[in-house]
N, C-alpha and C positions, 0 to 999 in steps of 0.2 A: 141596367148599369147606371150609376149616378153620374150626373154631369160634372160634379165637383168632388174633390177629395176633402174631407173634413180635417180640420187642424188636429182634432183629438187623435185621429188615426196616425197622422204623421208623428205626433209627439210619442205615441205608444211605440212606434217602430224605432224611433231614436232612443227611447229608454231601453228597449229590448237590446239594441246594439251595445249600449253602454254596459248593461248587466252581463251580456255575453262576454264582452272584453274583460270585465272584472272576474267573471267565473274562470275564464281561460288563464288569466294571470294567477289567480289563487290556486288553480289546479297545478300549474307549473311549479309554484312555490312548494306545494305539498310533495310533489314528485321529487324535486331537488332536495328537500329535507331528507327524504328516505334514502336517496343516493348518498348523501353526505354521511348518514349514520351507518349504512350497511355496505357501501361499495368495496370496502376492504375485506369483509368477512363472507359475503355472499356472491358467488359467481352465477349469474342467471343462465349461463350456457352449460353448466356442469350438472350432471345427474338429472337430466330432464326426463321425468317419469313418463310424459306423454309420448316420448319417442322410443320407449322400451319395446323391444321386439320379442322378448321371451316371457314366458309365464313365470311369475315370481311365486315362490312358496311363502307361506306365512312366516317361516323362519327368516327368509331374506328381508321381509318387510320389518320384522321386529328388530333384526340386527341394524338395519339402516336407520330406523327411527330412534334406536337407542344410542346411536353414535353421538358423541358430544359435538357441539357447534364449535 
């Protein structure tokens, strides 16, 4: 183990923290833009296919996917 910590390593960690903060900020902006556009037309809790407990026929799937938004 080295006796000292080099300045380059400290600068790299500080730069990483800055980039992570920027990434999180940009990710939140993208998420918010999606919510603004679709929050009135899409309900994330409605028709959750992963919670479906019955077997769907091909006709059920075609009917659901053919329904207008």
